[in-house]
N, C-alpha and C positions, 0 to 999 in steps of 0.2 A: 579418473584423474591421471594426467600424464606425469612423468617424472623426469622430464627433460632438464638439462643443465640450464639454470636460470640465466647464466651468462650469454646464452643464445638469444635472449630477449633483451632488447634495449628499451629504455624509458625516455620518452621525449615529452617535455612539458610545455604547455602554452596557455595563455589566457583563452578562455572558451571563445571569446569574440574574435580571436585571431586565427582560428582554425581555417585552413585553406579549403577551397572547394574540392580539391582532390581528397583531402582528409575526410570531409563530410561524406563524399561518395563511398569511400572505403568503410567508414563508420556505418553507413546504411547497409552495406553489404555484409557487415559482421552480424547484424541483428538475428537472422535466422540460424546462425551458427553458434549462438551464445549458449553457455551451459544452463543459464536461467534467464527466461524472458524478463525484461523490464521496459515496458513501453515508455515509462517516464524518462528513460535515458536514450530513446531514439532521438535523432537530431531535431526534427521538427517540433515535437512537444517540449523538448528540453529548452530550446531557444525561445519558444513562446512563453515558457514559465519565467525565464530570465528577463524577458521583456516586461511581463506583467509585474515582476518584483522590482524592476529598475536595477537589476543586479549586474554590475560590470566587473565583479571581483571573482567570479567563478573561474576555475582553471580546469584543464584536462591533463591527465597523465595518459599518454598514448603509448601502448605497449606493442612493439614491433618485433617480429621474427623475420629477419631479412627485410623484404619489401611487403610482407603480409602484416596487416593490422590484426593483432590477436587479442587486444583489450582496449577498452575505453573506460577510464576511471575518473569521473568528474569529482572535484573536491573544492573545499574552501579552507583557508587558514585564518584562524581567529584566536583571540585571547581566550583562555579558559578561566572561568570563575572570576573575571575581572582582575586577574593576577598577571604579572609579567611572565606568563607561561603560554607558549604558542602551541596550539593544537591544530593539526590537519585532520579534517573530517570528510568522509565521503559525503557528497552533496545530498542534502535532504531538506525538504520543506514539508513539515508535518500537516499543513493545511491542504496541500495540493499534490502530494506524492503518496503512492501506496507502497513503494519499495525504494530502497537505496542500494540494492545489490548492483555491483558494477557489471558491465558487459564484458565477459571473458569467453573467449573461444573454448568450446567444450573439450577440445583436444589439448589445450595448453593452460588449464587452470592453475596447476601447481607451480609451473614455471613463471606464469604471469604474476601470480601472487607474490612469489619470492623476489622476483625482480622489482616489483613495486615497493615492497617493504624494505628491500635493500636500499632503494633510492630514498625512501622516507628517512631512514637512519643516516645515510651518507650525505645527502645533498639538500634535503628539504628545510634544514634549519628549524626544526620543531622538536618539542619535547614529547608530545603525545600524538597518537593517532586514534580517531574515534569513528565508530560505525553505528548508525541508528537503524532501528527496525530490522534486526537480524533474525533470520529463520534458518532452520537446518534443512530447508526443503531440497536444495540442490547439492549440498556438500561444500559450497563456497565458504561458508562461515567456518566449517571445520578445517578447510585448507588454510584459511587465514590464521586460525589459532595455531595450527601445527607449524606453519612457516614462521610465525612470530616467536614461538618457543625455540625453534631451531636457531633463529638469529639472535636470541638473547633478549627479546622483548619481555616485559612483564605483561601479563594478560589478566583482564578483569571483565567479567560479565555482571551486569547489574540491571535494575529496573525491569525484571522479567515479569511477564504476565502471559495469560492464555487467551488467544483470540478465537472467537466463534467462527467456524468454517463448516462447509458441506463438502466432504471429500467425494471424489468421483467413485461411483460404485455401480453395481448392476441391480441394486434393489429398486423396486418400483416405488412411485410416489405414495401409493396407497399403503404399502408396507412400511415406508418411512414414517408416514403420519401415524400409523398404528403403534409403531415402536417408540416414537418420540413424544407422543401426547397421550393424555388420559382420555377416557370416554367423555368425561365432563368437559374437558377442554375442546374436544371435537364438536360437542353439542353447542358450546358457546360460539365457536366459529360459524356454525350453521346459522345460529340465531343472528349473529352480526351480519352475515351475508343477506339474510332475509330482510332485516330492518333497514339496511342501507339502500336496498333496492326500492324502498318507498320514495326515494328522491330521484329515481331514474334507473334505467337499465345499466347494470354493471358490465362493462366490456374492457378488454385489455388488448393493447397493441404493443408490438415489440420489434425492434430492429436488432438483428443479431446475425452471425454467420449462417445460422440455420434459417432457411427461407420458407419453411413449411409451417402451416398453422398447427397448433397443438391443443388438444383437449386437456385443460388443467382441472380435471375433476368437475367442479360445478361451473367452470369458466372456460370459454374458448379464447385462446391467445392468438390473435390475428397477426400475421407477419406483415410488415410494411417496409418499403424501401425509403420512406421519407423520414430520415433521422432528424432533419432540420426542424420539422414540426414537433417531433417528440421532444427535442431539446428545448424548444421554446415553451412547450407545455410544462416541462420540468421547471424551467425558470419562473413561469407564471405561478405554479403551485408553491414553489419555495417562497415567492413574494407574498403569498397568503398564509404563510406559516410563521411559527415563532422565530424562525431564522431572520426574518426581515427586521424584527425588533432588536435582534442582537447584532445586526450588520453583517451576518455571515452568508446571507443569500447571494446567489450569483448576481442578481439584478442590482445589488447595492454597490457593486464595484465594476465600472466599465473595463478596467484592466483584466480582472478575473474573467469577465464575460468573454473578452477577446481571446484569452488563453483557453478557456473551456471550448470555445467554438473551434479554435485551431486544433486542439487535442482531439475533439470528436471527428473533425474532418479527416485528420490523419488516420485515426483508428478505424474509421469507416472504410477508408481507401485500402487498408491493409487487412481487413477482415478481423479486426480486434475490438470493435465497438459493441457494447451491449446497452441498449436503452429500452426501458419498459415503462409503460404508463397505464393507469387505470382511469376510466371515465364513467361518469353517471350521465347517460345519454351522450352529449358531446362535450361535457365539461370535465376537464382533467381534475382529478382529486388526489392523486398520488403518483409518484414517479421515482425511478431509480436509474442511476447512470453508473456503468462499470466499464473497466478495461479488461480485455481478455489476455492473460499471461499464462502460457502453458496450459491452455484449455481450462482456465479457471477465471471466473468473473471476479475481479477485485473491485469492490464497491467504492465509488468515489463520492457520489452525491446522492442524496435522497431527500424527499420532501413530501408532505401531505397537507391538504387544505384544512386549516384549523376549524373551519365551519363544521366539518364532519368528524372531528376528533373523537367524539363519544362512540362512533361506529367503527373506529380502527381501520381506516382505509389503507394505511401503511402496512399494517399487519396482514390484511387480506391480500394485498398485492405481493407481499413477500412470499406468502405460501404459493400464490400463482407463479411467481418467479422460480421458486424451488421446483415446482412441477414442470415448468417449461424447461429449465436447465437439465432436468433428468431425462427429458425426451428429445433434447437436441441431438443432432448428429454433426460432429462427435458430441458425446455427453459432456456437460460442463459441470465443474465444481464451482463453489462460491466461497470467497473470502470476504468477511465483513469489513476488514481493514479498520475496525473501530475499537473504541474503548470497551473493555469487558463489561462495563456498567450499563451499556446500551441494551435495554431489555428486549427491544425488538429482535435483535439478532441472537442474544443469549437464549431466548425462548424458542427460536425457530431453527437455528443452525446447531445441530447437536454435537458435532465433533469440535475439538479444540486443538489449536496449534501454538506451540511455544514461541514467544517473541521476546527478544531482549535487546539491550544495548551493550556495546562492547567498547572498552577503552584499552589502549596498549601504550605502555611507556617504552620509548626507544632504549637500546642497550647503553646509551651514555649514562654516566653516573648521575649527573644532575637530573636527567629525566626519570631515572629509577627512584631517586629520592623524592621528586615531585609527585610521581605516581603513587609511591608508598604513602606519602602524606595524605593524598586524596582518599586512598582506600581506608586509611585509619580514621579519617574524619567521617567517611560514610559509615564505617562500622560503629563508631562512637555515637553517631546520630541514631542509627538503627537500635543500638543498645539502650539509649536514653528513651526512645519511643516505647520500647518493650517495657522498660522500668515504669514509665508513667502509666502504661495501659495494663499493668499487671493487676491481678485480681486481689485487691485488699478490701473485700466486701462489696466489690462492684467496680466496673470500669471507671477510670479517672479521666476527667476532661484534661486535654493537654494544655489548656490555657488556665487551669485551676491555680497554678502557682503564680 
């Protein structure tokens, strides 16, 4: 992290849809220089998401050192808790984004963060600053906390949980399977593979930066350059899953389908797309879509055919994906990007990564009072829940009163 004087960096703010072609070109050039990858904030996917959401309120904080763009910080300003309290939040869509980390030049992280937070306090006319899906992966979160403390912000981390991941390592898939599963579990997986093959030959196809075929234990993963067919197979599989009934399948929303197609097209053109699908003969029965950030597959979409639910095609494909990721060049990690309650990833990805939300009250007195009230309310709610759940002869239902 650099320690340059933040006054060397100026902040320029505009509506996202008003960014000039020159700014977009400089934004694109910043991507490979960023301290942490975030494909969701590359111009093409970002504007495709805005279009899908019909969002014309998103803004950009452009961070310049001289004529060099050293940061792009997308954000929105909204009311907090339906109160007359304005909160500026780093742009995040929980349904379609895996990360909300801003794009900051690796050599200018500290200065860019301090310049941005100084602008938020001085000129943004807000009480609070919020940041969703925070990780400590690149040090940007720590830089924000440190700069906020120096500038007199109040700092709060909340809603923390641990997400299932597969860290990059040199261990073989066979060793990983031995270390992460019991003998009984491995025998169960073998039986499932055998039973599902009664419906056809199980094969796996993958589009990824690694163009070589991989032997995934009992499965050969075939490389393909046809990501469009794999994407359509994922869409078809989702449409035959529980997601169709809940309206969350890609096929249920033409706007989402257009966004996902644009996202995959861009990711494929930049070597950042990971698409893998399993077939029984030629029928797709499970598929997963991920974006590659910093040599890590961040899972965005998955689906399996409900017809074969009893045989766990999604589980079998996940293990094939883990084996494939371990044999790719370069080797890939996997981030489930999912709720910790999702058993599929909790059982297959053995490492955990801390994720949290962060909220900051600006140094203004009103903001500090507002933020203090929010924190007290959260503490009170947490205390009340603990009181209701305490052991008085057994757990109490929260609606018992």
